[in-house]
C-alpha positions as CSV (number, residue, x, y, z in Angstrom):
1,L,6.4,3.8,-3.5
2,K,3.3,5.9,-5.1
3,K,5.2,5.6,-8.5
4,L,4.6,1.7,-8.4
5,K,2.9,0.5,-11.8
6,G,2.9,-3.4,-11.7
7,K,2.8,-6.0,-8.9
8,A,5.0,-5.0,-5.8
9,L,6.7,-8.2,-4.5
10,V,7.4,-7.8,-0.8
11,C,10.1,-10.2,0.1
12,A,11.6,-11.1,3.7
13,H,14.2,-13.3,5.1
14,L,13.9,-17.1,5.1
15,N,12.1,-18.6,8.1
16,P,10.5,-15.5,8.6
17,D,9.8,-14.3,12.3
18,G,7.2,-11.8,13.6
19,D,8.8,-8.8,12.5
20,A,9.5,-10.0,9.0
21,I,6.0,-11.3,8.6
22,G,4.5,-8.0,10.4
23,A,6.3,-5.5,8.5
24,S,5.4,-7.6,5.0
25,V,1.6,-8.0,5.7
26,G,1.3,-4.4,6.9
27,L,2.9,-2.9,3.9
28,C,0.9,-4.9,1.4
29,T,-2.2,-4.2,3.3
30,A,-1.4,-0.6,3.1
31,L,-0.3,-0.7,-0.5
32,R,-3.4,-2.5,-1.5
33,A,-5.8,0.1,0.4
34,A,-3.9,2.6,-2.0
35,G,-4.8,0.6,-4.9
36,I,-1.5,-1.0,-5.5
37,D,-1.4,-4.9,-6.5
38,A,0.9,-6.1,-3.6
39,F,1.9,-9.7,-2.5
40,C,4.1,-11.3,0.1
41,W,6.3,-13.2,-2.4
42,G,8.7,-15.9,-1.7
43,F,7.6,-16.6,1.8
44,D,8.2,-19.9,3.7
45,P,5.0,-21.2,5.2
46,I,3.8,-18.7,7.8
47,P,4.3,-19.9,11.3
48,K,0.9,-21.1,12.9
49,V,1.3,-18.5,15.8
50,Y,1.1,-15.5,13.2
51,R,-1.8,-17.0,11.0
52,F,-4.4,-14.5,12.7
53,L,-2.6,-11.8,10.3
54,R,-4.1,-13.7,7.4
55,A,-1.0,-13.5,5.5
56,E,-2.0,-16.3,3.3
57,T,-4.4,-14.2,1.5
58,L,-1.4,-11.9,0.6
59,L,0.8,-14.8,-0.5
60,L,2.2,-15.4,-4.1
61,P,4.2,-18.6,-4.3
62,V,7.7,-17.8,-5.6
63,D,7.8,-20.9,-7.9
64,A,4.4,-20.0,-9.5
65,Y,5.3,-16.3,-10.6
66,A,8.1,-14.5,-12.0
67,P,8.4,-10.6,-12.0
68,A,7.1,-8.9,-15.1
69,P,9.2,-5.9,-16.5
70,N,7.1,-3.4,-14.7
71,D,7.1,-5.4,-11.3
72,T,9.1,-4.2,-8.4
73,V,10.6,-6.3,-5.6
74,I,10.9,-4.8,-2.0
75,V,13.1,-6.4,0.5
76,L,12.2,-5.9,4.2
77,D,14.2,-7.1,7.2
78,C,16.8,-9.1,5.4
79,G,20.5,-8.7,6.1
80,G,21.8,-10.3,2.9
81,K,21.1,-11.8,-0.3
82,M,21.7,-15.3,0.7
83,R,19.0,-15.1,3.7
84,L,16.4,-14.4,0.8
85,P,14.5,-17.5,-0.7
86,E,16.9,-18.8,-3.6
87,P,14.2,-18.4,-6.4
88,V,14.0,-14.5,-5.5
89,R,17.8,-13.7,-5.8
90,P,18.0,-13.7,-9.6
91,F,15.5,-11.1,-9.6
92,L,17.2,-8.6,-7.6
93,E,19.3,-6.9,-10.0
94,S,16.5,-6.3,-12.6
95,S,13.4,-5.6,-10.5
96,L,14.6,-4.5,-6.9
97,L,13.3,-1.3,-5.9
98,L,13.8,-0.9,-2.2
99,C,15.3,-2.4,0.9
100,I,14.1,-1.4,4.4
101,D,15.8,-2.9,7.3
102,H,17.5,-2.2,10.7
103,H,20.4,-4.6,10.2
104,R,23.6,-2.9,8.7
105,S,24.8,-5.8,6.8
106,G,21.8,-5.3,4.3
107,V,23.7,-2.5,2.7
108,E,25.0,-5.2,0.2
109,F,21.8,-4.7,-1.9
110,A,22.3,-2.6,-5.1
111,A,19.2,-0.5,-4.5
112,P,17.9,2.2,-2.6
113,F,18.4,1.3,0.9
114,L,16.5,2.7,4.2
115,L,18.6,1.6,7.2
116,E,17.8,2.6,10.8
117,E,20.1,0.7,12.9
118,N,18.5,2.4,16.2
119,A,15.0,1.1,15.3
120,G,13.6,-1.7,17.4
121,S,12.2,-3.5,14.4
122,C,11.8,-3.3,10.4
123,S,8.0,-2.9,11.2
124,E,8.6,0.3,13.1
125,I,10.4,1.6,9.9
126,V,8.0,0.5,7.5
127,Y,4.9,1.9,9.3
128,R,6.7,5.4,9.3
129,V,7.3,5.1,5.4
130,V,3.8,4.2,4.8
131,K,2.7,7.1,7.1
132,A,4.8,9.6,5.1
133,A,3.5,8.3,1.9
134,G,0.1,9.2,3.1
135,F,-1.2,5.6,2.4
136,P,-4.4,4.4,4.4
137,I,-3.6,2.3,7.4
138,S,-6.2,0.3,8.5
139,R,-6.6,-1.7,11.6
140,D,-5.4,-4.9,10.2
141,A,-2.4,-3.0,8.9
142,A,-1.5,-1.5,12.3
143,E,-1.9,-5.1,13.9
144,A,0.6,-6.3,11.4
145,F,2.9,-3.7,12.5
146,W,2.4,-3.9,15.9
147,T,2.7,-7.7,15.8
148,G,6.4,-7.0,14.3
149,I,7.2,-4.5,17.0
150,I,6.4,-6.4,20.2
151,T,8.0,-9.7,18.8
152,D,11.1,-7.7,18.1
153,T,11.4,-5.7,21.0
154,G,10.2,-8.6,23.4
155,R,7.3,-6.8,24.1
156,F,9.0,-3.3,24.5
157,M,11.4,-5.1,27.1
158,Y,14.6,-4.8,25.0
159,E,16.9,-2.0,24.8
160,S,16.0,-1.4,21.2
161,A,12.6,-0.3,22.3
162,S,13.4,3.6,22.1
163,A,11.1,6.6,22.7
164,Q,10.3,6.6,19.1
165,T,9.3,2.8,19.1
166,L,7.1,3.8,21.9
167,Q,5.6,6.6,20.1
168,T,5.1,4.3,17.0
169,A,3.2,2.0,19.3
170,A,1.0,4.8,20.7
171,E,0.2,5.9,17.1
172,L,-0.6,2.1,16.1
173,R,-3.0,1.8,19.3
174,S,-4.9,4.9,18.1
175,L,-5.7,3.1,14.9
176,G,-7.5,0.4,16.8
177,V,-4.7,-2.0,17.6
178,R,-6.2,-4.6,20.1
179,N,-3.0,-5.2,22.1
180,N,-4.6,-7.5,24.6
181,L,-6.1,-9.9,21.9
182,L,-2.9,-9.8,19.9
183,S,-0.7,-10.5,23.2
184,D,-3.1,-13.6,23.9
185,L,-2.7,-14.9,20.3
186,I,1.2,-14.4,20.2
187,Y,2.0,-15.5,23.8
188,G,-1.1,-16.9,25.3
189,E,-0.6,-20.5,23.7
190,Q,2.3,-23.0,23.9
191,P,3.0,-25.9,21.9
192,I,2.6,-29.1,24.0
193,R,6.1,-30.2,23.3
194,R,7.4,-27.0,25.0
195,L,5.5,-27.7,28.1
196,K,6.7,-31.1,28.2
197,L,10.2,-29.8,27.8
198,L,9.8,-27.4,30.6
199,R,8.3,-30.1,32.8
200,R,11.5,-32.2,32.4
201,F,13.6,-29.2,33.2
202,L,11.6,-28.6,36.4
203,D,11.7,-32.3,37.2
204,H,15.6,-32.1,37.7
205,I,15.9,-28.7,39.0
206,R,18.1,-28.5,42.2
207,C,19.0,-25.4,44.3
208,D,22.4,-24.8,45.3
209,P,22.7,-22.5,48.4
210,V,26.4,-22.1,48.0
211,A,26.5,-21.1,44.4
212,G,23.3,-19.2,44.8
213,A,21.9,-20.7,41.8
214,A,19.4,-23.3,40.6
215,L,20.6,-26.0,38.5
216,S,19.1,-28.5,36.0
217,W,20.5,-31.7,34.7
């Protein structure tokens, strides 16, 4: 990563989730802090819940820019070429520098590939890459990585939240991550349509003492 000369174009899978966005924003933020021109390239519209990461300041529309010869493409959290935005795919052969993921299917990319199947999230891996490279990790970058980790591990409830995941989380907290604030921003608000659906479900719930279960219809 230290040898990047042109733009670094960071891509992730279609319909990006918290991990794809967190890993990409965290990497771009760290690269920019190191003096590298980095962009989130080819992203779908960022879901409203993750707009607090200010990813729009890093976005480069895929239909407005084609990689120059000295640009490089970095693919994160994507298990295969067909999961990338279609306009990105033609540049994978000529510009792809590196793929980082925790999904084994991603090995189809013809580029250096960093795979850690036991990692709880791609953000966890990217954080360690950035740290090993010695790039500055600001609070903004740390909070982006934190967002990816907690959303992909179910707030550390899934089996994928390993001891290494928790160690990474501890390091991010030491960098100033505001975990209470981020939890409120990500999980504290619910769309009204979801609440209405929940109300409909609860209105029809019935307890079956024989089956020992609650049913809704």
